[in-house]
Rosetta silent file (secondary structure, phi, psi, omega in degrees, C-alpha in Angstrom):
SEQUENCE: MAKELAIRTCGLTKQFDRHIAVNDIDLQVKAGEVYGLIGPNGAGKTTLLRMLAAAEEPTTGEIYINGDRLQRDHSNPTLKRRLGYLPDDFPLYDDLTVWDYLDYFGRLYRLREPHRSQRLREVLELVQLTNKRNSIISTLSRGMKQRLSLARTIIHEPILLLLDEPVSGLDPIARMQFREIIKVLQEAGMTIVISSHVLSDLAELCTSVGIMELGFLVESAPLKELYRRLSRQQIFLSTLGKLEALIAQLKNHPLVEEWEVVPGQERVRLYFTGSQEECAKLLRSLVESGIELTEFHCTQEDLETIFLKLGHQQAS
SCORE:     score description
SCORE:     0.000 S_00000001
   1 L     0.000  -39.830 -175.719  -77.243  -38.436   52.439 S_00000001
   2 H   -60.979  -33.131 -175.617  -80.752  -39.911   52.617 S_00000001
   3 H   -67.347  -28.214  179.318  -81.648  -37.726   55.615 S_00000001
   4 H   -82.949   -4.607  175.280  -81.132  -34.491   53.675 S_00000001
   5 E   -91.438  121.992  175.095  -83.548  -35.751   51.021 S_00000001
   6 E   -72.689  -35.969  179.558  -87.167  -34.845   51.742 S_00000001
   7 E  -133.490  134.450  169.271  -88.267  -37.220   48.955 S_00000001
   8 E  -141.080  125.744  175.057  -86.546  -40.196   47.384 S_00000001
   9 E  -117.705  147.095  179.387  -88.290  -42.642   45.069 S_00000001
  10 E  -125.496  114.559  176.229  -86.847  -45.862   43.648 S_00000001
  11 E    56.907   34.790 -173.691  -88.291  -47.351   40.463 S_00000001
  12 E   -69.389  121.787 -175.885  -91.672  -45.752   41.157 S_00000001
  13 E  -137.758  138.835  174.262  -94.247  -47.064   38.671 S_00000001
  14 E  -133.315  123.268 -178.777  -98.038  -46.852   38.423 S_00000001
  15 E  -119.560  130.528  172.978 -100.002  -48.835   35.865 S_00000001
  16 E  -110.520  111.060 -173.650 -103.749  -48.564   35.220 S_00000001
  17 L    52.044 -115.553 -179.625 -104.838  -51.616   33.179 S_00000001
  18 L   -96.825   -4.522 -176.154 -102.519  -51.353   30.167 S_00000001
  19 E   -92.821  124.719  176.559 -101.658  -47.690   30.627 S_00000001
  20 E   -95.242  106.647 -175.882  -98.418  -46.847   32.484 S_00000001
  21 E   -80.811  -37.330  177.587  -99.037  -43.418   34.033 S_00000001
  22 E  -130.554  127.100 -166.876  -95.717  -43.201   35.920 S_00000001
  23 E  -121.058   98.409  168.526  -92.788  -45.165   34.559 S_00000001
  24 E    54.642   55.824 -174.697  -89.803  -46.216   36.716 S_00000001
  25 E   -93.934  127.848  170.894  -89.135  -42.824   38.319 S_00000001
  26 L  -109.110   98.420 -175.917  -86.129  -42.199   40.573 S_00000001
  27 L  -107.815  139.134  174.409  -86.882  -38.794   42.043 S_00000001
  28 E  -132.232  124.294  177.346  -84.789  -36.915   44.595 S_00000001
  29 E  -126.281  122.084 -178.897  -85.923  -33.687   46.237 S_00000001
  30 E   -74.307  151.464  177.512  -83.728  -32.071   48.892 S_00000001
  31 L   -60.004  136.328  177.654  -85.209  -30.798   52.154 S_00000001
  32 L    86.783   -0.214 -179.536  -86.231  -27.141   51.959 S_00000001
  33 L   -83.412  155.816  161.700  -86.539  -27.056   48.166 S_00000001
  34 E  -106.918  110.399 -172.871  -89.400  -25.773   46.052 S_00000001
  35 E  -106.962  119.002 -179.039  -89.489  -28.405   43.328 S_00000001
  36 E   -93.016  132.483  179.635  -91.529  -27.635   40.199 S_00000001
  37 E  -110.678  116.080 -177.873  -93.120  -30.455   38.236 S_00000001
  38 E  -126.105  157.456 -178.526  -93.903  -29.570   34.637 S_00000001
  39 L   159.459  161.436 -179.808  -95.157  -31.469   31.627 S_00000001
  40 L   -68.906  168.238  173.531  -98.160  -31.681   29.286 S_00000001
  41 L   -56.897  138.258  179.721 -101.544  -33.072   30.334 S_00000001
  42 L    85.612    4.949 -178.016 -101.309  -36.849   30.686 S_00000001
  43 L   -77.048  -19.817  179.399  -97.580  -36.778   31.514 S_00000001
  44 L   111.325    7.464 -175.685  -98.181  -38.405   34.928 S_00000001
  45 H   -62.946  -48.384 -177.920  -97.719  -35.408   37.258 S_00000001
  46 H   -64.358  -41.608  178.852 -100.975  -35.862   39.199 S_00000001
  47 H   -62.504  -41.859  178.042 -100.458  -39.619   39.583 S_00000001
  48 H   -60.746  -46.405 -179.962  -96.927  -39.013   40.887 S_00000001
  49 H   -63.165  -39.807  179.470  -98.188  -36.446   43.421 S_00000001
  50 H   -63.501  -37.481  177.261 -100.991  -38.778   44.539 S_00000001
  51 H   -68.507  -40.584  178.194  -98.457  -41.551   45.219 S_00000001
  52 H   -64.631  -27.680 -179.337  -96.214  -39.142   47.161 S_00000001
  53 L   -89.035    2.727 -177.463  -99.285  -38.139   49.206 S_00000001
  54 L    64.120   23.496  176.135 -100.131  -41.813   49.965 S_00000001
  55 L   -93.905   -9.637 -178.913 -103.446  -41.326   48.132 S_00000001
  56 L  -140.283  135.703 -179.679 -102.454  -43.851   45.430 S_00000001
  57 L   -85.102  127.217  175.069 -100.679  -47.177   45.800 S_00000001
  58 L   -64.128  148.370  172.361  -97.644  -47.643   43.515 S_00000001
  59 L   -70.373  -48.140  171.929  -97.721  -50.698   41.248 S_00000001
  60 E  -142.943  165.144  177.117  -94.011  -51.141   41.962 S_00000001
  61 E   103.009  171.506 -174.918  -91.276  -49.063   43.560 S_00000001
  62 E  -131.604  150.761  177.127  -90.637  -47.366   46.880 S_00000001
  63 E  -124.971  132.437  175.612  -91.106  -43.890   48.351 S_00000001
  64 E  -121.772  128.837  176.584  -89.041  -42.448   51.210 S_00000001
  65 E  -111.237  115.657 -175.559  -90.011  -39.240   53.019 S_00000001
  66 L    50.037   40.900  175.838  -87.106  -37.822   55.024 S_00000001
  67 L    87.610  -11.361 -179.234  -85.508  -41.269   54.964 S_00000001
  68 E  -100.073  139.041 -178.692  -88.606  -43.158   56.184 S_00000001
  69 E   -68.740  129.663  177.790  -90.491  -45.600   53.947 S_00000001
  70 L   -98.838  124.393  175.736  -93.972  -44.360   52.967 S_00000001
  71 L  -132.080  155.241 -174.972  -96.689  -46.993   52.610 S_00000001
  72 L   -77.660  -17.651 -179.564 -100.445  -46.655   52.199 S_00000001
  73 L   -73.539 -168.539 -174.618 -101.286  -49.038   55.033 S_00000001
  74 L   -92.597   21.229 -173.181 -101.385  -47.973   58.703 S_00000001
  75 L   -71.955  -25.339 -177.168  -97.726  -48.806   59.359 S_00000001
  76 L  -141.741   70.730 -177.866  -96.564  -45.197   59.693 S_00000001
  77 H   -63.702  -31.060 -179.896  -99.384  -42.788   60.655 S_00000001
  78 H   -62.468  -39.396 -178.929  -96.888  -40.225   61.998 S_00000001
  79 H   -63.945  -43.284 -179.074  -95.265  -39.963   58.583 S_00000001
  80 H   -65.317  -29.928  177.785  -98.579  -39.292   56.830 S_00000001
  81 H   -68.729  -16.183  179.961  -99.318  -36.501   59.313 S_00000001
  82 L   -89.149    1.690  179.990  -96.180  -34.761   58.045 S_00000001
  83 E  -104.177  142.463  170.841  -97.645  -34.512   54.531 S_00000001
  84 E  -125.274  124.644 -173.588  -99.897  -31.762   53.188 S_00000001
  85 E  -126.559  122.725  176.539 -101.609  -32.467   49.845 S_00000001
  86 E  -114.120   96.889  176.820 -103.680  -29.994   47.825 S_00000001
  87 L   -71.434  167.148 -174.827 -105.264  -31.749   44.810 S_00000001
  88 L   -80.983   -3.267 -176.007 -106.541  -29.635   41.946 S_00000001
  89 L  -135.961   30.983 -176.197 -110.211  -30.491   42.569 S_00000001
  90 L   -72.745  128.299 -176.100 -110.628  -30.640   46.361 S_00000001
  91 L   -77.327  145.580  171.043 -114.192  -29.593   47.288 S_00000001
  92 L  -101.350  154.695  178.545 -114.945  -26.812   49.762 S_00000001
  93 L   -94.096   95.912 -167.484 -118.024  -26.902   51.972 S_00000001
  94 L   -60.045  -26.308 -174.231 -119.791  -23.808   50.651 S_00000001
  95 L   -91.881    0.772  176.109 -122.324  -23.425   53.500 S_00000001
  96 L   -90.541  158.434  169.360 -119.694  -23.327   56.283 S_00000001
  97 E   -80.053  163.435  178.812 -117.903  -20.222   57.513 S_00000001
  98 H   -56.679  -46.490 -177.965 -114.150  -19.969   56.922 S_00000001
  99 H   -63.938  -45.568 -177.800 -113.447  -20.502   60.641 S_00000001
 100 H   -64.967  -35.667  178.712 -115.775  -23.538   60.980 S_00000001
 101 H   -62.732  -48.811 -179.957 -114.287  -25.143   57.876 S_00000001
 102 H   -67.969  -36.193  179.077 -110.733  -24.871   59.214 S_00000001
 103 H   -63.628  -38.361  178.074 -111.860  -25.890   62.703 S_00000001
 104 H   -59.112  -45.811 -179.666 -113.417  -29.046   61.225 S_00000001
 105 H   -72.322  -33.436  174.748 -110.091  -30.039   59.645 S_00000001
 106 H   -59.513  -40.316  177.904 -108.197  -29.072   62.798 S_00000001
 107 H   -67.979  -40.077  178.220 -110.387  -31.558   64.695 S_00000001
 108 H   -58.827  -37.451  178.531 -109.816  -34.222   62.023 S_00000001
 109 L   -84.444    6.160  175.162 -106.080  -33.819   62.605 S_00000001
 110 L    62.421   34.418  172.330 -106.764  -34.090   66.369 S_00000001
 111 L   -76.343  129.291 -176.456 -105.442  -30.646   67.198 S_00000001
 112 L   -99.458  153.437  174.201 -106.522  -29.888   70.768 S_00000001
 113 L   -71.948  148.176    2.873 -107.501  -26.569   72.307 S_00000001
 114 L   -85.363   -0.272 -176.853 -106.050  -24.033   72.923 S_00000001
 115 H   -61.494  -36.735 -175.501 -103.500  -25.007   70.252 S_00000001
 116 H   -62.291  -48.660  179.918 -106.200  -25.541   67.596 S_00000001
 117 H   -63.954  -37.530  177.147 -107.615  -21.998   67.796 S_00000001
 118 H   -61.677  -43.471 -179.590 -104.109  -20.573   67.899 S_00000001
 119 H   -66.760  -38.613  177.406 -103.202  -22.541   64.763 S_00000001
 120 H   -60.634  -44.080  179.412 -106.374  -21.399   62.979 S_00000001
 121 H   -63.246  -39.038 -179.676 -105.484  -17.770   63.698 S_00000001
 122 H   -63.250  -47.954 -176.045 -101.930  -18.352   62.402 S_00000001
 123 H   -71.597  -33.039  177.030 -102.971  -19.911   59.087 S_00000001
 124 H   -64.546  -38.821  177.364 -105.716  -17.322   58.494 S_00000001
 125 H   -66.796  -42.487 -179.506 -103.139  -14.565   58.947 S_00000001
 126 H   -59.788  -44.332 -176.935 -100.695  -16.339   56.633 S_00000001
 127 L   -91.865   10.807  174.380 -103.250  -16.687   53.803 S_00000001
 128 L    58.512   46.201  177.752 -104.604  -13.158   54.447 S_00000001
 129 L  -125.502   16.716 -178.720 -108.135  -14.265   55.319 S_00000001
 130 H   -55.715  -41.431 -177.625 -108.328  -13.096   58.954 S_00000001
 131 H   -75.740   -3.507  178.757 -111.022  -10.532   58.064 S_00000001
 132 H  -109.057   12.755 -171.033 -113.055  -13.294   56.340 S_00000001
 133 L   -60.371  -30.039 -179.505 -113.102  -15.717   59.291 S_00000001
 134 L  -100.899    7.595 -179.782 -116.898  -15.388   59.737 S_00000001
 135 L   -80.489  146.108  173.720 -117.745  -15.275   56.011 S_00000001
 136 E   -73.379  135.864 -173.498 -119.675  -18.097   54.341 S_00000001
 137 H   -58.269  -34.569 -177.828 -117.339  -19.888   51.906 S_00000001
 138 H   -62.530  -18.961 -178.151 -119.772  -19.529   48.966 S_00000001
 139 H   -88.796   -5.198 -176.454 -119.296  -15.734   49.125 S_00000001
 140 L   -80.071  153.030  172.887 -115.508  -15.894   48.637 S_00000001
 141 L   -72.113  167.131 -179.760 -113.707  -15.158   45.363 S_00000001
 142 H   -60.527  -42.150  179.751 -111.902  -17.976   43.590 S_00000001
 143 H   -62.445  -41.409  177.792 -108.518  -16.701   44.779 S_00000001
 144 H   -64.316  -40.830  179.054 -109.736  -16.575   48.402 S_00000001
 145 H   -61.969  -38.754 -179.825 -111.119  -20.111   48.130 S_00000001
 146 H   -69.444  -37.149  176.605 -107.766  -21.346   46.874 S_00000001
 147 H   -67.635  -35.085  175.981 -105.940  -19.626   49.748 S_00000001
 148 H   -65.210  -40.923  176.827 -108.429  -21.204   52.161 S_00000001
 149 H   -60.079  -39.456  177.847 -107.694  -24.623   50.614 S_00000001
 150 H   -65.379  -41.696  177.968 -104.001  -23.998   51.207 S_00000001
 151 H   -58.485  -43.416  177.981 -104.721  -23.035   54.835 S_00000001
 152 H   -61.937  -34.630 -177.075 -106.583  -26.336   55.267 S_00000001
 153 H   -72.669  -26.535 -175.679 -103.600  -28.200   53.765 S_00000001
 154 H  -109.323    6.708 -173.678 -101.066  -26.725   56.216 S_00000001
 155 L   -60.995  -29.474 -177.234 -103.181  -26.568   59.387 S_00000001
 156 L   -94.483   14.107  176.500 -101.400  -29.606   60.882 S_00000001
 157 L    56.629   58.521  178.059  -97.930  -28.106   60.163 S_00000001
 158 L   -69.172  159.982  175.720  -96.685  -30.616   57.581 S_00000001
 159 L   -98.545  -15.637  179.088  -93.008  -30.678   56.615 S_00000001
 160 E  -128.526  125.334 -177.773  -93.765  -31.637   52.990 S_00000001
 161 E  -114.333  126.722 -178.560  -96.355  -29.808   50.897 S_00000001
 162 E  -116.088  114.877 -173.858  -97.653  -31.314   47.620 S_00000001
 163 E  -119.410  120.395 -178.424  -99.578  -28.873   45.392 S_00000001
 164 E  -105.251  108.357  179.480 -101.293  -29.978   42.179 S_00000001
 165 L    50.244   54.927 -173.109 -102.061  -27.053   39.821 S_00000001
 166 L   -71.867  -20.332 -178.098 -102.735  -24.652   42.717 S_00000001
 167 L  -105.343   12.142 -179.404 -102.986  -21.482   40.576 S_00000001
 168 L   -58.982  124.269  176.288 -105.175  -22.989   37.845 S_00000001
 169 L    80.419    3.716  179.751 -107.837  -20.480   36.811 S_00000001
 170 L   -88.281  149.069  177.157 -106.603  -17.691   39.097 S_00000001
 171 L   -77.880  167.672 -174.330 -106.173  -14.127   37.874 S_00000001
 172 H   -56.303  -37.778 -179.303 -102.699  -12.497   37.968 S_00000001
 173 H   -68.497  -43.171  179.158 -103.264  -10.761   41.338 S_00000001
 174 H   -64.100  -36.856  177.824 -104.525  -13.975   42.979 S_00000001
 175 H   -65.756  -40.814  179.242 -101.543  -15.868   41.530 S_00000001
 176 H   -63.175  -42.670  179.078  -99.146  -13.275   42.921 S_00000001
 177 H   -62.125  -40.842 -179.820 -100.744  -13.557   46.398 S_00000001
 178 H   -64.903  -42.846  178.082 -100.440  -17.352   46.234 S_00000001
 179 H   -58.039  -43.715 -178.117  -96.760  -17.102   45.190 S_00000001
 180 H   -62.204  -38.374  179.365  -95.994  -14.835   48.152 S_00000001
 181 H   -65.850  -41.788  179.443  -97.520  -17.365   50.588 S_00000001
 182 H   -60.556  -40.905  179.461  -95.441  -20.196   49.063 S_00000001
 183 H   -62.251  -39.745  179.028  -92.278  -18.110   49.552 S_00000001
 184 H   -64.321  -41.990  179.971  -93.129  -17.603   53.250 S_00000001
 185 H   -64.209  -39.656  177.991  -93.681  -21.364   53.692 S_00000001
 186 H   -65.463  -42.108  178.908  -90.331  -22.127   52.068 S_00000001
 187 H   -61.690  -27.593  178.106  -88.581  -19.595   54.298 S_00000001
 188 L   -79.804   -0.785  174.839  -90.135  -21.418   57.267 S_00000001
 189 L    99.681    6.246 -179.024  -88.295  -24.574   56.140 S_00000001
 190 L   -78.480  143.435  171.908  -91.064  -26.463   54.376 S_00000001
 191 E   -91.862  133.378 -173.502  -90.282  -28.646   51.337 S_00000001
 192 E  -129.944  128.813  171.197  -92.758  -27.975   48.521 S_00000001
 193 E  -112.844  124.390 -172.816  -93.491  -29.906   45.330 S_00000001
 194 E  -132.408  125.846  175.051  -95.707  -27.934   42.971 S_00000001
 195 E  -102.286  140.852 -178.589  -97.075  -28.879   39.546 S_00000001
 196 L  -161.621  151.705  170.490  -98.242  -26.085   37.270 S_00000001
 197 L   -93.225   -9.217 -179.414  -98.747  -25.066   33.660 S_00000001
 198 L   -89.037   88.010 -170.241  -97.909  -21.454   34.576 S_00000001
 199 H   -69.806  -25.274  177.677  -94.179  -21.734   33.987 S_00000001
 200 H   -65.511  -35.981  176.564  -93.435  -18.086   34.769 S_00000001
 201 H   -65.166  -45.110 -179.091  -94.701  -18.721   38.318 S_00000001
 202 H   -63.664  -40.222 -179.669  -92.519  -21.810   38.685 S_00000001
 203 H   -60.885  -31.897 -179.554  -89.467  -19.961   37.357 S_00000001
 204 H   -80.084  -31.606 -172.503  -89.948  -17.369   40.116 S_00000001
 205 H   -93.764  -37.192 -161.646  -90.607  -19.882   42.922 S_00000001
 206 L   -84.891  148.007  170.350  -88.607  -23.026   42.242 S_00000001
 207 L   -94.569  -29.483  177.872  -85.104  -24.042   43.197 S_00000001
 208 E  -141.508  158.538  175.760  -85.302  -27.209   41.021 S_00000001
 209 E  -135.599  151.070  171.837  -87.603  -28.561   38.337 S_00000001
 210 E  -121.464  136.157 -179.324  -88.560  -31.958   36.979 S_00000001
 211 E  -112.397  123.825 -178.527  -89.934  -32.366   33.485 S_00000001
 212 E  -108.678  140.802  175.786  -92.290  -35.291   32.801 S_00000001
 213 E  -140.870  122.201  174.108  -93.229  -36.785   29.437 S_00000001
 214 L    49.925   40.900  176.489  -95.472  -39.844   28.981 S_00000001
 215 L    89.640  -11.694  179.899  -94.839  -41.081   32.508 S_00000001
 216 E   -97.460  146.695  169.589  -91.049  -40.626   32.421 S_00000001
 217 E   -90.464   99.236 -171.434  -89.045  -38.055   34.356 S_00000001
 218 E   -85.760  -16.327 -179.660  -86.974  -36.841   31.405 S_00000001
 219 E  -155.240  136.895  174.455  -85.147  -34.069   33.266 S_00000001
 220 E  -150.663  115.830 -173.727  -84.576  -33.226   36.927 S_00000001
 221 E  -162.487  158.101  170.315  -82.098  -30.532   37.910 S_00000001
 222 E   -57.712  143.765 -176.719  -81.589  -27.320   39.865 S_00000001
 223 H   -58.450  -40.348 -179.530  -83.144  -24.436   37.949 S_00000001
 224 H   -61.228  -41.003 -179.850  -79.807  -22.596   37.729 S_00000001
 225 H   -66.901  -38.332  179.148  -78.147  -25.632   36.159 S_00000001
 226 H   -62.427  -43.794  177.279  -81.008  -26.022   33.677 S_00000001
 227 H   -62.191  -44.291 -177.770  -80.634  -22.392   32.606 S_00000001
 228 H   -62.507  -38.458 -173.359  -76.859  -22.756   32.312 S_00000001
 229 H   -84.521  -35.708 -167.928  -77.129  -25.908   30.231 S_00000001
 230 H  -120.674   -8.340 -175.821  -80.181  -25.263   28.065 S_00000001
 231 L  -102.477  120.694  177.934  -80.943  -21.541   28.031 S_00000001
 232 L   -83.561  151.670  177.904  -79.298  -19.422   25.354 S_00000001
 233 E   -83.566  130.843  178.113  -78.492  -15.770   25.970 S_00000001
 234 E  -111.785  146.472  171.243  -80.566  -13.346   23.926 S_00000001
 235 E  -126.993  130.671  173.982  -79.888   -9.697   23.155 S_00000001
 236 E  -103.753  131.988 -178.935  -82.576   -7.326   21.863 S_00000001
 237 E  -130.627  140.518  171.240  -81.364   -4.253   19.957 S_00000001
 238 E  -131.659  153.041 -177.863  -83.142   -1.247   18.444 S_00000001
 239 E  -139.621  150.812  176.991  -81.623    1.670   16.538 S_00000001
 240 L   -72.088  -33.297 -175.690  -82.669    5.144   15.415 S_00000001
 241 L   -86.842 -154.563  179.846  -81.030    4.682   12.047 S_00000001
 242 L   -76.686  141.300  179.188  -81.325    1.995    9.416 S_00000001
 243 H   -66.987  -27.025 -174.061  -81.309   -1.597   10.610 S_00000001
 244 H   -57.768  -41.749 -179.085  -79.033   -2.618    7.721 S_00000001
 245 H   -63.902  -40.670  178.411  -75.948   -0.977    9.297 S_00000001
 246 H   -63.762  -47.411 -177.792  -76.627   -2.732   12.598 S_00000001
 247 H   -63.191  -37.584  178.962  -77.143   -6.113   10.927 S_00000001
 248 H   -60.268  -40.727  178.097  -73.930   -5.685    8.896 S_00000001
 249 H   -66.045  -42.719 -175.644  -71.989   -5.242   12.153 S_00000001
 250 H   -68.081  -36.798 -178.329  -73.668   -8.230   13.815 S_00000001
 251 H   -56.083  -34.866 -173.824  -73.089  -10.570   10.862 S_00000001
 252 L   -89.622   -2.320 -175.467  -69.331  -10.276   11.287 S_00000001
 253 L   -84.671  126.040 -173.962  -69.256  -10.843   15.045 S_00000001
 254 L   -66.049  -22.184 -176.423  -67.876  -14.307   15.973 S_00000001
 255 L   -97.051   -0.425  174.591  -70.047  -14.662   19.124 S_00000001
 256 E   -85.428  112.248 -173.892  -73.359  -13.889   17.401 S_00000001
 257 E   -76.912  -48.706  174.445  -74.871  -17.320   16.845 S_00000001
 258 E  -159.100  163.014 -178.540  -77.929  -16.241   14.856 S_00000001
 259 E  -146.213  160.335  175.151  -80.145  -13.178   14.528 S_00000001
 260 E  -154.776  149.706  172.809  -83.578  -12.150   13.276 S_00000001
 261 E   -81.728  126.595 -179.955  -85.594   -8.975   12.849 S_00000001
 262 L   -65.252  124.072 -175.774  -88.570   -9.136   15.252 S_00000001
 263 L   -55.841  131.952  177.160  -91.684   -9.224   13.017 S_00000001
 264 L    78.831    2.793 -179.106  -93.543   -5.895   12.897 S_00000001
 265 L  -133.698  150.735  173.337  -90.844   -4.046   14.841 S_00000001
 266 L   -84.352   67.486 -169.120  -87.642   -2.179   13.998 S_00000001
 267 E  -148.042  141.461 -179.901  -85.866   -4.490   16.424 S_00000001
 268 E  -114.950  136.478  171.320  -83.280   -7.268   16.200 S_00000001
 269 E  -113.812  133.137  177.636  -83.063  -10.360   18.416 S_00000001
 270 E  -134.494  157.647  175.083  -79.821  -12.320   18.431 S_00000001
 271 E  -102.365  128.180 -170.467  -78.366  -15.298   20.286 S_00000001
 272 E  -122.391  129.915 -174.570  -75.019  -14.512   21.865 S_00000001
 273 L   -99.277    3.658 -175.570  -72.539  -17.096   23.125 S_00000001
 274 L   -90.527  178.042  179.134  -70.195  -14.748   24.990 S_00000001
 275 L   -81.907  178.418  176.502  -69.787  -13.694   28.624 S_00000001
 276 H   -61.701  -38.018  179.042  -71.141  -10.533   30.260 S_00000001
 277 H   -63.538  -40.921 -179.932  -67.791   -8.826   29.560 S_00000001
 278 H   -70.420  -29.412  172.527  -68.057   -9.749   25.868 S_00000001
 279 H   -60.323  -46.946 -179.801  -71.632   -8.437   25.881 S_00000001
 280 H   -63.180  -38.406  177.990  -70.294   -5.096   27.117 S_00000001
 281 H   -63.743  -41.416  178.693  -67.589   -5.147   24.406 S_00000001
 282 H   -60.209  -45.821  179.721  -70.235   -5.749   21.716 S_00000001
 283 H   -60.123  -45.721 -178.395  -72.237   -2.765   22.967 S_00000001
 284 H   -62.616  -43.153 -177.564  -69.137   -0.550   23.025 S_00000001
 285 H   -65.995  -35.683  178.894  -68.084   -1.573   19.505 S_00000001
 286 H   -67.246  -42.394  179.554  -71.567   -0.858   18.089 S_00000001
 287 H   -65.893  -42.867 -179.411  -71.655    2.603   19.671 S_00000001
 288 H   -64.440  -26.171  179.572  -68.085    3.369   18.499 S_00000001
 289 L   -84.440    5.592  172.713  -69.034    2.426   14.928 S_00000001
 290 L    91.511    7.430  179.341  -71.650    5.212   14.957 S_00000001
 291 L   -80.708  126.806 -176.015  -74.811    3.099   15.350 S_00000001
 292 L   -88.556   89.736 -177.364  -77.446    5.036   17.333 S_00000001
 293 E   -79.602  136.105  172.327  -78.801    2.388   19.677 S_00000001
 294 E  -109.575   -9.798  177.959  -82.042    3.013   21.585 S_00000001
 295 E  -151.097  137.522  171.328  -82.129   -0.467   23.136 S_00000001
 296 E  -148.740   98.762 -169.046  -79.573   -3.056   24.157 S_00000001
 297 E  -125.323  115.126  178.402  -81.212   -5.631   26.398 S_00000001
 298 E   -92.459  135.839  177.504  -79.577   -8.917   27.502 S_00000001
 299 E  -152.254  164.276  176.099  -81.806  -11.749   28.725 S_00000001
 300 E   -99.860  150.822  169.436  -81.906  -15.547   29.045 S_00000001
 301 L   -58.967  141.405 -173.460  -84.376  -17.824   27.294 S_00000001
 302 L   -87.103  177.823 -176.280  -87.112  -18.522   29.822 S_00000001
 303 H   -60.721  -36.257  179.467  -88.340  -21.777   31.377 S_00000001
 304 H   -62.281  -42.803  178.792  -91.133  -22.094   28.821 S_00000001
 305 H   -63.012  -42.619  178.227  -88.616  -21.984   25.962 S_00000001
 306 H   -60.821  -45.143 -178.784  -86.462  -24.634   27.698 S_00000001
 307 H   -61.228  -46.124 -179.719  -89.528  -26.848   28.227 S_00000001
 308 H   -65.260  -37.105  178.912  -90.630  -26.551   24.599 S_00000001
 309 H   -63.811  -45.666  179.142  -87.078  -27.221   23.427 S_00000001
 310 H   -64.500  -41.200  178.478  -86.818  -30.365   25.564 S_00000001
 311 H   -61.522  -38.451  178.278  -90.249  -31.540   24.404 S_00000001
 312 H   -65.950  -39.478  178.335  -89.151  -31.092   20.797 S_00000001
 313 H   -63.379  -40.990 -179.904  -85.984  -33.111   21.461 S_00000001
 314 H   -64.200  -41.102 -177.286  -88.049  -35.933   22.988 S_00000001
 315 H   -65.804  -34.829 -178.792  -90.440  -35.909   20.009 S_00000001
 316 L   -90.317    0.000    0.000  -87.607  -36.131   17.514 S_00000001
């Protein structure tokens, strides 16, 4: 079982003076997963990632990468070469060209020619910066700089990628480009742990998520299971006629949990506890009762709603 886990931690704890940043975490991430780490500022996400990257020594606890024990000393240099870590504040060397910057890191990782140049061409193509190979880094946009940072992180072909707030401050197009690259890396078999405040991005990318609060891992589950367990089904309805007739019908339906008129709109949102078949029956019954529907839209509560709900439960 341990071999199919890309990451396993046992009682992982990090204390700074009197502050416990990461508190007794038992984390399991399967090989090939994209695992999203979410939580408010100060929850311990960055400290956890730094320990997984061997950039921070745990106070207590153990970390296993693909079944092998990870330690900060020089006992397992091969294991550390299999890690790629992108912190949220890694500096770029603005006066270098894109190619020279990547070549510098290729040399640091002891990639030899002709493999090094071949690898540089591969990562530049992956992050869509081939046409910028001779550009000075200071002339790049923020999104390009972030893609270059990712290229630097994967130049040595790691099997585990650790990304701390990689889309922070990027515009929607740059975020979309970054998401597409992550999907390609996952398809290539890489395991990826990514922390982000942009929960819509994580919902699109991740197979599992972990939610951190005050140093604790309060939830860790496959995304599908989290939706099944914690996400209520919503239906949005609009009608040409009066809302009162629609609401009268909904009030009497046993599977309508609660409803509300969306403020400022002639639109009703309700929470529905039935199956897809029962959803279809509700729609049919409303139409048969003469209500002129212009919208009937079924959706699940999103990851942000689940996160806020869980945070509220922890607070209370």
